[in-house]
All heavy atoms as TSV, in Angstrom:
chain	resi	resn	atom	element	x	y	z
A	1	MET	N	N	0.824	-1.152	-0.001
A	1	MET	CA	C	-0.011	0.000	-0.001
A	1	MET	C	C	0.900	1.243	0.003
A	1	MET	O	O	1.816	1.341	0.787
A	1	MET	CB	C	-0.892	-0.035	1.250
A	1	MET	CG	C	-1.691	1.183	1.247
A	1	MET	SD	S	-2.992	1.470	2.374
A	1	MET	CE	C	-3.353	0.763	3.674
A	2	THR	N	N	0.612	2.150	-0.920
A	2	THR	CA	C	1.424	3.360	-0.967
A	2	THR	C	C	0.713	4.474	-0.225
A	2	THR	O	O	-0.506	4.580	-0.243
A	2	THR	CB	C	1.625	3.815	-2.429
A	2	THR	OG1	O	0.378	4.078	-3.025
A	2	THR	CG2	C	2.387	2.761	-3.236
A	3	ARG	N	N	1.533	5.267	0.420
A	3	ARG	CA	C	0.991	6.398	1.163
A	3	ARG	C	C	0.801	7.570	0.200
A	3	ARG	O	O	1.644	7.793	-0.654
A	3	ARG	CB	C	1.964	6.800	2.260
A	3	ARG	CG	C	2.087	5.729	3.339
A	3	ARG	CD	C	3.037	6.138	4.397
A	3	ARG	NE	N	2.511	7.279	5.134
A	3	ARG	CZ	C	3.211	8.031	5.960
A	3	ARG	NH1	N	4.469	7.801	6.145
A	3	ARG	NH2	N	2.641	9.032	6.592
A	4	PRO	N	N	-0.274	8.301	0.371
A	4	PRO	CA	C	-0.478	9.480	-0.494
A	4	PRO	C	C	0.596	10.533	-0.194
A	4	PRO	O	O	1.030	10.675	0.943
A	4	PRO	CB	C	-1.861	9.994	-0.105
A	4	PRO	CG	C	-2.207	9.353	1.184
A	4	PRO	CD	C	-1.368	8.120	1.291
A	5	THR	N	N	0.992	11.210	-1.211
A	5	THR	CA	C	1.999	12.281	-1.043
A	5	THR	C	C	1.339	13.453	-0.340
A	5	THR	O	O	0.289	13.909	-0.771
A	5	THR	CB	C	2.541	12.724	-2.420
A	5	THR	OG1	O	3.055	11.575	-3.096
A	5	THR	CG2	C	3.606	13.764	-2.269
A	6	ARG	N	N	1.978	13.887	0.684
A	6	ARG	CA	C	1.450	15.055	1.425
A	6	ARG	C	C	2.223	16.275	1.025
A	6	ARG	O	O	3.447	16.268	0.955
A	6	ARG	CB	C	1.525	14.816	2.934
A	6	ARG	CG	C	0.627	13.655	3.352
A	6	ARG	CD	C	0.594	13.497	4.857
A	6	ARG	NE	N	0.206	14.714	5.526
A	6	ARG	CZ	C	-1.007	15.007	5.993
A	6	ARG	NH1	N	-1.951	14.099	5.877
A	6	ARG	NH2	N	-1.268	16.118	6.614
A	7	LEU	N	N	1.530	17.352	0.796
A	7	LEU	CA	C	2.162	18.617	0.438
A	7	LEU	C	C	2.383	19.459	1.686
A	7	LEU	O	O	1.546	19.462	2.605
A	7	LEU	CB	C	1.295	19.400	-0.537
A	7	LEU	CG	C	0.995	18.725	-1.880
A	7	LEU	CD1	C	0.026	19.571	-2.686
A	7	LEU	CD2	C	2.271	18.494	-2.675
A	8	SER	N	N	3.470	20.147	1.719
A	8	SER	CA	C	3.742	21.052	2.833
A	8	SER	C	C	2.857	22.273	2.715
A	8	SER	O	O	2.309	22.595	1.645
A	8	SER	CB	C	5.219	21.459	2.877
A	8	SER	OG	O	5.477	22.326	1.769
A	9	LYS	N	N	2.705	23.008	3.840
A	9	LYS	CA	C	1.929	24.228	3.819
A	9	LYS	C	C	2.521	25.232	2.831
A	9	LYS	O	O	1.779	25.953	2.131
A	9	LYS	CB	C	1.843	24.831	5.199
A	9	LYS	CG	C	0.956	24.057	6.166
A	9	LYS	CD	C	0.885	24.710	7.509
A	9	LYS	CE	C	0.044	23.891	8.454
A	9	LYS	NZ	N	-0.052	24.495	9.792
A	10	ALA	N	N	3.833	25.274	2.759
A	10	ALA	CA	C	4.501	26.226	1.837
A	10	ALA	C	C	4.150	25.851	0.396
A	10	ALA	O	O	3.890	26.750	-0.441
A	10	ALA	CB	C	5.999	26.212	2.035
A	11	GLU	N	N	4.145	24.566	0.061
A	11	GLU	CA	C	3.806	24.133	-1.296
A	11	GLU	C	C	2.356	24.442	-1.645
A	11	GLU	O	O	2.031	24.900	-2.735
A	11	GLU	CB	C	4.069	22.623	-1.430
A	11	GLU	CG	C	3.816	22.063	-2.819
A	11	GLU	CD	C	4.872	22.434	-3.832
A	11	GLU	OE1	O	5.943	22.952	-3.460
A	11	GLU	OE2	O	4.632	22.240	-5.039
A	12	ILE	N	N	1.474	24.262	-0.680
A	12	ILE	CA	C	0.047	24.564	-0.885
A	12	ILE	C	C	-0.098	26.069	-1.112
A	12	ILE	O	O	-0.816	26.486	-2.020
A	12	ILE	CB	C	-0.798	24.081	0.312
A	12	ILE	CG1	C	-0.801	22.556	0.358
A	12	ILE	CG2	C	-2.209	24.638	0.256
A	12	ILE	CD1	C	-1.369	21.969	1.663
A	13	ARG	N	N	0.552	26.882	-0.314
A	13	ARG	CA	C	0.484	28.332	-0.481
A	13	ARG	C	C	1.038	28.743	-1.853
A	13	ARG	O	O	0.453	29.591	-2.541
A	13	ARG	CB	C	1.248	29.069	0.622
A	13	ARG	CG	C	0.506	29.108	1.906
A	13	ARG	CD	C	1.239	30.047	2.913
A	13	ARG	NE	N	0.938	29.594	4.247
A	13	ARG	CZ	C	1.799	28.986	5.060
A	13	ARG	NH1	N	3.051	28.785	4.705
A	13	ARG	NH2	N	1.428	28.569	6.255
A	14	LYS	N	N	2.147	28.181	-2.238
A	14	LYS	CA	C	2.754	28.493	-3.534
A	14	LYS	C	C	1.794	28.159	-4.658
A	14	LYS	O	O	1.615	28.962	-5.574
A	14	LYS	CB	C	4.082	27.706	-3.693
A	14	LYS	CG	C	4.941	28.091	-4.876
A	14	LYS	CD	C	4.784	27.302	-6.154
A	14	LYS	CE	C	4.714	25.822	-6.061
A	14	LYS	NZ	N	4.251	25.242	-7.370
A	15	ASP	N	N	1.179	27.004	-4.588
A	15	ASP	CA	C	0.221	26.603	-5.613
A	15	ASP	C	C	-0.991	27.571	-5.668
A	15	ASP	O	O	-1.480	27.917	-6.752
A	15	ASP	CB	C	-0.263	25.179	-5.390
A	15	ASP	CG	C	0.805	24.146	-5.695
A	15	ASP	OD1	O	1.825	24.501	-6.327
A	15	ASP	OD2	O	0.621	22.966	-5.282
A	16	ALA	N	N	-1.474	27.951	-4.475
A	16	ALA	CA	C	-2.617	28.879	-4.425
A	16	ALA	C	C	-2.256	30.216	-5.001
A	16	ALA	O	O	-3.032	30.810	-5.771
A	16	ALA	CB	C	-3.086	29.047	-2.965
A	17	VAL	N	N	-1.062	30.727	-4.689
A	17	VAL	CA	C	-0.613	32.029	-5.250
A	17	VAL	C	C	-0.456	31.913	-6.771
A	17	VAL	O	O	-0.873	32.778	-7.524
A	17	VAL	CB	C	0.680	32.496	-4.576
A	17	VAL	CG1	C	1.288	33.660	-5.305
A	17	VAL	CG2	C	0.422	32.878	-3.125
A	18	GLN	N	N	0.148	30.826	-7.206
A	18	GLN	CA	C	0.366	30.613	-8.639
A	18	GLN	C	C	-0.994	30.559	-9.385
A	18	GLN	O	O	-1.146	31.175	-10.417
A	18	GLN	CB	C	1.138	29.317	-8.854
A	18	GLN	CG	C	1.448	29.012	-10.313
A	18	GLN	CD	C	2.272	27.752	-10.475
A	18	GLN	OE1	O	2.761	27.191	-9.484
A	18	GLN	NE2	N	2.413	27.287	-11.686
A	19	ASP	N	N	-1.944	29.827	-8.838
A	19	ASP	CA	C	-3.267	29.736	-9.451
A	19	ASP	C	C	-3.970	31.099	-9.490
A	19	ASP	O	O	-4.621	31.459	-10.453
A	19	ASP	CB	C	-4.135	28.709	-8.781
A	19	ASP	CG	C	-3.672	27.295	-9.032
A	19	ASP	OD1	O	-2.882	27.072	-9.980
A	19	ASP	OD2	O	-4.115	26.373	-8.275
A	20	THR	N	N	-3.811	31.860	-8.397
A	20	THR	CA	C	-4.432	33.185	-8.334
A	20	THR	C	C	-3.844	34.121	-9.357
A	20	THR	O	O	-4.571	34.835	-10.065
A	20	THR	CB	C	-4.251	33.783	-6.905
A	20	THR	OG1	O	-4.861	32.893	-5.951
A	20	THR	CG2	C	-4.854	35.165	-6.787
A	21	VAL	N	N	-2.518	34.129	-9.470
A	21	VAL	CA	C	-1.866	35.010	-10.448
A	21	VAL	C	C	-2.251	34.585	-11.893
A	21	VAL	O	O	-2.533	35.452	-12.728
A	21	VAL	CB	C	-0.324	34.965	-10.262
A	21	VAL	CG1	C	0.392	35.660	-11.412
A	21	VAL	CG2	C	0.039	35.627	-8.920
A	22	THR	N	N	-2.318	33.301	-12.137
A	22	THR	CA	C	-2.721	32.822	-13.467
A	22	THR	C	C	-4.113	33.246	-13.794
A	22	THR	O	O	-4.413	33.734	-14.897
A	22	THR	CB	C	-2.575	31.279	-13.545
A	22	THR	OG1	O	-1.227	30.934	-13.287
A	22	THR	CG2	C	-2.997	30.759	-14.881
A	23	ALA	N	N	-5.054	33.077	-12.843
A	23	ALA	CA	C	-6.436	33.504	-13.056
A	23	ALA	C	C	-6.537	34.992	-13.283
A	23	ALA	O	O	-7.283	35.452	-14.178
A	23	ALA	CB	C	-7.290	33.062	-11.860
A	24	ALA	N	N	-5.824	35.776	-12.503
A	24	ALA	CA	C	-5.852	37.229	-12.655
A	24	ALA	C	C	-5.316	37.648	-14.023
A	24	ALA	O	O	-5.878	38.507	-14.694
A	24	ALA	CB	C	-5.066	37.907	-11.538
A	25	ALA	N	N	-4.179	37.039	-14.434
A	25	ALA	CA	C	-3.603	37.356	-15.719
A	25	ALA	C	C	-4.540	37.016	-16.875
A	25	ALA	O	O	-4.669	37.796	-17.841
A	25	ALA	CB	C	-2.257	36.662	-15.883
A	26	THR	N	N	-5.191	35.875	-16.770
A	26	THR	CA	C	-6.123	35.483	-17.797
A	26	THR	C	C	-7.310	36.460	-17.887
A	26	THR	O	O	-7.705	36.904	-18.974
A	26	THR	CB	C	-6.665	34.067	-17.518
A	26	THR	OG1	O	-5.568	33.162	-17.514
A	26	THR	CG2	C	-7.686	33.638	-18.552
A	27	THR	N	N	-7.826	36.867	-16.754
A	27	THR	CA	C	-8.933	37.806	-16.715
A	27	THR	C	C	-8.519	39.160	-17.259
A	27	THR	O	O	-9.243	39.774	-18.052
A	27	THR	CB	C	-9.452	37.971	-15.263
A	27	THR	OG1	O	-9.875	36.707	-14.797
A	27	THR	CG2	C	-10.588	38.962	-15.204
A	28	VAL	N	N	-7.339	39.630	-16.884
A	28	VAL	CA	C	-6.845	40.916	-17.422
A	28	VAL	C	C	-6.723	40.827	-18.940
A	28	VAL	O	O	-7.105	41.758	-19.660
A	28	VAL	CB	C	-5.505	41.310	-16.773
A	28	VAL	CG1	C	-4.826	42.448	-17.523
A	28	VAL	CG2	C	-5.722	41.689	-15.320
A	29	GLY	N	N	-6.203	39.723	-19.459
A	29	GLY	CA	C	-6.087	39.542	-20.901
A	29	GLY	C	C	-7.453	39.562	-21.588
A	29	GLY	O	O	-7.593	40.187	-22.645
A	30	GLN	N	N	-8.431	38.912	-20.986
A	30	GLN	CA	C	-9.773	38.900	-21.582
A	30	GLN	C	C	-10.410	40.284	-21.560
A	30	GLN	O	O	-10.997	40.721	-22.561
A	30	GLN	CB	C	-10.662	37.905	-20.823
A	30	GLN	CG	C	-10.274	36.465	-21.029
A	30	GLN	CD	C	-11.003	35.506	-20.089
A	30	GLN	OE1	O	-11.510	35.902	-19.028
A	30	GLN	NE2	N	-11.032	34.220	-20.445
A	31	VAL	N	N	-10.273	40.984	-20.440
A	31	VAL	CA	C	-10.827	42.347	-20.352
A	31	VAL	C	C	-10.147	43.287	-21.323
A	31	VAL	O	O	-10.797	44.096	-21.976
A	31	VAL	CB	C	-10.760	42.875	-18.886
A	31	VAL	CG1	C	-11.083	44.340	-18.819
A	31	VAL	CG2	C	-11.663	42.082	-17.979
A	32	THR	N	N	-8.833	43.153	-21.468
A	32	THR	CA	C	-8.087	43.975	-22.416
A	32	THR	C	C	-8.563	43.738	-23.827
A	32	THR	O	O	-8.762	44.685	-24.602
A	32	THR	CB	C	-6.584	43.670	-22.295
A	32	THR	OG1	O	-6.133	43.976	-20.988
A	32	THR	CG2	C	-5.774	44.487	-23.272
A	33	ALA	N	N	-8.815	42.490	-24.171
A	33	ALA	CA	C	-9.324	42.178	-25.521
A	33	ALA	C	C	-10.708	42.774	-25.731
A	33	ALA	O	O	-10.995	43.324	-26.805
A	33	ALA	CB	C	-9.371	40.670	-25.737
A	34	ILE	N	N	-11.568	42.743	-24.711
A	34	ILE	CA	C	-12.895	43.319	-24.838
A	34	ILE	C	C	-12.790	44.832	-25.009
A	34	ILE	O	O	-13.459	45.412	-25.884
A	34	ILE	CB	C	-13.728	42.977	-23.561
A	34	ILE	CG1	C	-14.069	41.476	-23.551
A	34	ILE	CG2	C	-15.016	43.790	-23.500
A	34	ILE	CD1	C	-14.607	40.959	-22.220
A	35	VAL	N	N	-11.974	45.490	-24.173
A	35	VAL	CA	C	-11.819	46.944	-24.269
A	35	VAL	C	C	-11.229	47.339	-25.605
A	35	VAL	O	O	-11.690	48.282	-26.252
A	35	VAL	CB	C	-10.994	47.476	-23.090
A	35	VAL	CG1	C	-10.616	48.942	-23.291
A	35	VAL	CG2	C	-11.723	47.278	-21.779
A	36	THR	N	N	-10.252	46.599	-26.071
A	36	THR	CA	C	-9.622	46.910	-27.354
A	36	THR	C	C	-10.644	46.792	-28.505
A	36	THR	O	O	-10.721	47.670	-29.364
A	36	THR	CB	C	-8.432	45.960	-27.635
A	36	THR	OG1	O	-7.471	46.127	-26.587
A	36	THR	CG2	C	-7.779	46.217	-28.965
A	37	GLY	N	N	-11.445	45.768	-28.476
A	37	GLY	CA	C	-12.488	45.591	-29.476
A	37	GLY	C	C	-13.504	46.719	-29.389
A	37	GLY	O	O	-13.964	47.219	-30.448
A	38	ALA	N	N	-13.882	47.116	-28.189
A	38	ALA	CA	C	-14.826	48.190	-28.019
A	38	ALA	C	C	-14.301	49.525	-28.550
A	38	ALA	O	O	-15.005	50.279	-29.250
A	38	ALA	CB	C	-15.247	48.345	-26.562
A	39	VAL	N	N	-13.042	49.806	-28.255
A	39	VAL	CA	C	-12.419	51.033	-28.770
A	39	VAL	C	C	-12.379	51.011	-30.295
A	39	VAL	O	O	-12.675	52.019	-30.949
A	39	VAL	CB	C	-10.990	51.240	-28.179
A	39	VAL	CG1	C	-10.237	52.312	-28.886
A	39	VAL	CG2	C	-11.094	51.510	-26.661
A	40	LYS	N	N	-12.035	49.878	-30.868
A	40	LYS	CA	C	-12.022	49.739	-32.334
A	40	LYS	C	C	-13.404	49.992	-32.898
A	40	LYS	O	O	-13.558	50.709	-33.910
A	40	LYS	CB	C	-11.538	48.340	-32.707
A	40	LYS	CG	C	-11.505	48.071	-34.167
A	40	LYS	CD	C	-11.089	46.621	-34.444
A	40	LYS	CE	C	-11.405	46.290	-35.852
A	40	LYS	NZ	N	-11.977	44.988	-36.024
A	41	ASP	N	N	-14.424	49.418	-32.310
A	41	ASP	CA	C	-15.797	49.599	-32.776
A	41	ASP	C	C	-16.258	51.026	-32.679
A	41	ASP	O	O	-16.901	51.559	-33.598
A	41	ASP	CB	C	-16.768	48.678	-32.024
A	41	ASP	CG	C	-16.559	47.191	-32.308
A	41	ASP	OD1	O	-15.848	46.888	-33.315
A	41	ASP	OD2	O	-17.082	46.383	-31.558
A	42	VAL	N	N	-15.941	51.688	-31.559
A	42	VAL	CA	C	-16.304	53.081	-31.368
A	42	VAL	C	C	-15.604	53.961	-32.401
A	42	VAL	O	O	-16.217	54.844	-33.008
A	42	VAL	CB	C	-15.994	53.561	-29.930
A	42	VAL	CG1	C	-16.103	55.064	-29.798
A	42	VAL	CG2	C	-16.928	52.897	-28.950
A	43	ALA	N	N	-14.314	53.727	-32.636
A	43	ALA	CA	C	-13.585	54.502	-33.634
A	43	ALA	C	C	-14.190	54.314	-35.014
A	43	ALA	O	O	-14.354	55.295	-35.784
A	43	ALA	CB	C	-12.095	54.089	-33.642
A	44	GLY	N	N	-14.573	53.103	-35.344
A	44	GLY	CA	C	-15.211	52.834	-36.634
A	44	GLY	C	C	-16.551	53.550	-36.769
A	44	GLY	O	O	-16.873	54.142	-37.801
A	45	SER	N	N	-17.325	53.530	-35.700
A	45	SER	CA	C	-18.618	54.217	-35.714
A	45	SER	C	C	-18.456	55.741	-35.833
A	45	SER	O	O	-19.195	56.389	-36.602
A	45	SER	CB	C	-19.425	53.904	-34.430
A	45	SER	OG	O	-19.766	52.552	-34.423
A	46	LEU	N	N	-17.505	56.268	-35.112
A	46	LEU	CA	C	-17.270	57.718	-35.211
A	46	LEU	C	C	-16.772	58.113	-36.598
A	46	LEU	O	O	-17.154	59.155	-37.135
A	46	LEU	CB	C	-16.297	58.175	-34.134
A	46	LEU	CG	C	-16.777	58.116	-32.701
A	46	LEU	CD1	C	-15.695	58.492	-31.718
A	46	LEU	CD2	C	-18.006	59.026	-32.521
A	47	GLY	N	N	-15.964	57.261	-37.206
A	47	GLY	CA	C	-15.493	57.516	-38.564
A	47	GLY	C	C	-16.646	57.486	-39.548
A	47	GLY	O	O	-16.724	58.319	-40.448
A	48	GLY	N	N	-17.568	56.556	-39.365
A	48	GLY	CA	C	-18.755	56.497	-40.200
A	48	GLY	C	C	-19.619	57.737	-40.044
A	48	GLY	O	O	-20.149	58.268	-40.990
A	49	LEU	N	N	-19.764	58.192	-38.797
A	49	LEU	CA	C	-20.558	59.428	-38.548
A	49	LEU	C	C	-19.903	60.624	-39.235
A	49	LEU	O	O	-20.584	61.420	-39.859
A	49	LEU	CB	C	-20.646	59.675	-37.024
A	49	LEU	CG	C	-21.318	61.003	-36.619
A	49	LEU	CD1	C	-22.767	61.064	-37.127
A	49	LEU	CD2	C	-21.231	61.191	-35.137
A	50	ALA	N	N	-18.584	60.710	-39.125
A	50	ALA	CA	C	-17.871	61.841	-39.777
A	50	ALA	C	C	-18.114	61.808	-41.267
A	50	ALA	O	O	-18.348	62.847	-41.901
A	50	ALA	CB	C	-16.396	61.777	-39.434
A	51	THR	N	N	-18.044	60.617	-41.881
A	51	THR	CA	C	-18.270	60.497	-43.311
A	51	THR	C	C	-19.680	60.966	-43.655
A	51	THR	O	O	-19.891	61.710	-44.633
A	51	THR	CB	C	-18.099	59.035	-43.765
A	51	THR	OG1	O	-16.731	58.656	-43.486
A	51	THR	CG2	C	-18.379	58.844	-45.247
A	52	GLU	N	N	-20.682	60.541	-42.878
A	52	GLU	CA	C	-22.060	60.978	-43.093
A	52	GLU	C	C	-22.175	62.482	-43.008
A	52	GLU	O	O	-22.861	63.131	-43.830
A	52	GLU	CB	C	-23.006	60.290	-42.098
A	52	GLU	CG	C	-23.178	58.806	-42.302
A	52	GLU	CD	C	-23.956	58.490	-43.573
A	52	GLU	OE1	O	-24.867	59.257	-43.935
A	52	GLU	OE2	O	-23.648	57.459	-44.165
A	53	LEU	N	N	-21.555	63.089	-42.003
A	53	LEU	CA	C	-21.634	64.531	-41.817
A	53	LEU	C	C	-20.996	65.269	-43.010
A	53	LEU	O	O	-21.552	66.287	-43.469
A	53	LEU	CB	C	-20.945	64.964	-40.511
A	53	LEU	CG	C	-21.645	64.484	-39.230
A	53	LEU	CD1	C	-20.823	64.854	-38.005
A	53	LEU	CD2	C	-23.054	65.028	-39.157
A	54	PHE	N	N	-19.884	64.769	-43.528
A	54	PHE	CA	C	-19.275	65.369	-44.705
A	54	PHE	C	C	-20.213	65.289	-45.901
A	54	PHE	O	O	-20.358	66.244	-46.682
A	54	PHE	CB	C	-17.937	64.729	-45.051
A	54	PHE	CG	C	-16.812	65.064	-44.108
A	54	PHE	CD1	C	-16.012	64.075	-43.588
A	54	PHE	CD2	C	-16.582	66.369	-43.684
A	54	PHE	CE1	C	-14.979	64.365	-42.696
A	54	PHE	CE2	C	-15.548	66.673	-42.811
A	54	PHE	CZ	C	-14.748	65.678	-42.308
A	55	GLU	N	N	-20.845	64.157	-46.073
A	55	GLU	CA	C	-21.793	63.977	-47.198
A	55	GLU	C	C	-22.989	64.893	-47.054
A	55	GLU	O	O	-23.475	65.476	-48.025
A	55	GLU	CB	C	-22.225	62.521	-47.302
A	55	GLU	CG	C	-21.089	61.598	-47.757
A	55	GLU	CD	C	-21.473	60.121	-47.763
A	55	GLU	OE1	O	-22.645	59.803	-47.464
A	55	GLU	OE2	O	-20.616	59.306	-48.083
A	56	ILE	N	N	-23.510	65.045	-45.837
A	56	ILE	CA	C	-24.639	65.931	-45.601
A	56	ILE	C	C	-24.219	67.375	-45.932
A	56	ILE	O	O	-24.964	68.113	-46.569
A	56	ILE	CB	C	-25.166	65.790	-44.151
A	56	ILE	CG1	C	-25.827	64.432	-43.983
A	56	ILE	CG2	C	-26.125	66.937	-43.806
A	56	ILE	CD1	C	-26.078	64.061	-42.526
A	57	ARG	N	N	-23.072	67.778	-45.452
A	57	ARG	CA	C	-22.568	69.130	-45.744
A	57	ARG	C	C	-22.425	69.393	-47.223
A	57	ARG	O	O	-22.861	70.407	-47.738
A	57	ARG	CB	C	-21.230	69.389	-45.009
A	57	ARG	CG	C	-20.695	70.779	-45.221
A	57	ARG	CD	C	-19.289	70.935	-44.694
A	57	ARG	NE	N	-18.411	70.091	-45.534
A	57	ARG	CZ	C	-17.162	69.861	-45.297
A	57	ARG	NH1	N	-16.572	70.369	-44.213
A	57	ARG	NH2	N	-16.438	69.102	-46.104
A	58	ASP	N	N	-21.854	68.418	-47.924
A	58	ASP	CA	C	-21.699	68.575	-49.395
A	58	ASP	C	C	-23.032	68.644	-50.082
A	58	ASP	O	O	-23.220	69.445	-51.007
A	58	ASP	CB	C	-20.850	67.439	-49.961
A	58	ASP	CG	C	-19.394	67.526	-49.538
A	58	ASP	OD1	O	-18.969	68.586	-49.079
A	58	ASP	OD2	O	-18.696	66.491	-49.697
A	59	SER	N	N	-23.989	67.829	-49.656
A	59	SER	CA	C	-25.352	67.869	-50.251
A	59	SER	C	C	-25.984	69.200	-49.981
A	59	SER	O	O	-26.648	69.771	-50.871
A	59	SER	CB	C	-26.220	66.755	-49.653
A	59	SER	OG	O	-25.709	65.493	-50.030
A	60	ALA	N	N	-25.845	69.736	-48.790
A	60	ALA	CA	C	-26.449	71.038	-48.469
A	60	ALA	C	C	-25.814	72.131	-49.320
A	60	ALA	O	O	-26.495	73.030	-49.804
A	60	ALA	CB	C	-26.253	71.331	-46.986
A	61	ARG	N	N	-24.493	72.091	-49.522
A	61	ARG	CA	C	-23.814	73.062	-50.353
A	61	ARG	C	C	-24.314	73.010	-51.812
A	61	ARG	O	O	-24.555	74.035	-52.436
A	61	ARG	CB	C	-22.314	72.874	-50.326
A	61	ARG	CG	C	-21.651	73.413	-49.114
A	61	ARG	CD	C	-20.156	73.243	-49.188
A	61	ARG	NE	N	-19.518	73.680	-47.967
A	61	ARG	CZ	C	-18.297	73.381	-47.633
A	61	ARG	NH1	N	-17.528	72.624	-48.423
A	61	ARG	NH2	N	-17.779	73.820	-46.490
A	62	ARG	N	N	-24.424	71.784	-52.313
A	62	ARG	CA	C	-24.945	71.629	-53.687
A	62	ARG	C	C	-26.362	72.178	-53.819
A	62	ARG	O	O	-26.703	72.812	-54.805
A	62	ARG	CB	C	-24.858	70.153	-54.119
A	62	ARG	CG	C	-23.473	69.705	-54.527
A	62	ARG	CD	C	-23.485	68.375	-55.258
A	62	ARG	NE	N	-24.012	67.282	-54.429
A	62	ARG	CZ	C	-23.306	66.545	-53.600
A	62	ARG	NH1	N	-22.039	66.782	-53.439
A	62	ARG	NH2	N	-23.879	65.579	-52.909
A	63	ALA	N	N	-27.176	71.897	-52.833
A	63	ALA	CA	C	-28.570	72.385	-52.854
A	63	ALA	C	C	-28.590	73.898	-52.836
A	63	ALA	O	O	-29.414	74.522	-53.562
A	63	ALA	CB	C	-29.335	71.814	-51.692
A	64	MET	N	N	-27.756	74.507	-52.035
A	64	MET	CA	C	-27.693	75.983	-51.977
A	64	MET	C	C	-27.178	76.559	-53.288
A	64	MET	O	O	-27.665	77.593	-53.743
A	64	MET	CB	C	-26.857	76.423	-50.778
A	64	MET	CG	C	-27.531	76.103	-49.458
A	64	MET	SD	S	-26.582	76.716	-48.080
A	64	MET	CE	C	-27.323	78.327	-47.899
A	65	ASP	N	N	-26.203	75.875	-53.894
A	65	ASP	CA	C	-25.655	76.349	-55.181
A	65	ASP	C	C	-26.754	76.266	-56.268
A	65	ASP	O	O	-26.829	77.113	-57.140
A	65	ASP	CB	C	-24.444	75.560	-55.597
A	65	ASP	CG	C	-23.209	75.840	-54.748
A	65	ASP	OD1	O	-23.255	76.885	-54.019
A	65	ASP	OD2	O	-22.247	75.066	-54.770
A	66	ASP	N	N	-27.557	75.202	-56.207
A	66	ASP	CA	C	-28.644	75.038	-57.189
A	66	ASP	C	C	-29.690	76.132	-57.038
A	66	ASP	O	O	-30.317	76.573	-58.028
A	66	ASP	CB	C	-29.316	73.660	-57.067
A	66	ASP	CG	C	-28.407	72.545	-57.533
A	66	ASP	OD1	O	-27.393	72.818	-58.188
A	66	ASP	OD2	O	-28.720	71.359	-57.214
A	67	GLU	N	N	-29.940	76.586	-55.821
A	67	GLU	CA	C	-30.915	77.651	-55.553
A	67	GLU	C	C	-30.407	78.991	-56.094
A	67	GLU	O	O	-31.229	79.803	-56.519
A	67	GLU	CB	C	-31.132	77.789	-54.046
A	67	GLU	CG	C	-32.083	76.826	-53.437
A	67	GLU	CD	C	-33.516	76.975	-53.926
A	67	GLU	OE1	O	-34.013	78.147	-53.915
A	67	GLU	OE2	O	-34.095	75.966	-54.304
A	68	ALA	N	N	-29.113	79.203	-56.086
A	68	ALA	CA	C	-28.542	80.514	-56.473
A	68	ALA	C	C	-28.534	80.706	-57.950
A	68	ALA	O	O	-28.890	80.125	-58.815
A	68	ALA	CB	C	-27.130	80.649	-55.953
């Protein structure tokens, strides 16, 4: 019969700290990816809005030129 391997308190603490740091790093990576994607989406939307505003301005100018 083999005896189960017993871990020291220091080994258990080391494993707990290692698992905590790994979990935190993974979460930070996931949140960073979410934020990066959101910033990209917002920039794209604002760029689309700017394009629309330029087109509206140009249409308004053409309409005013046609009136004159």
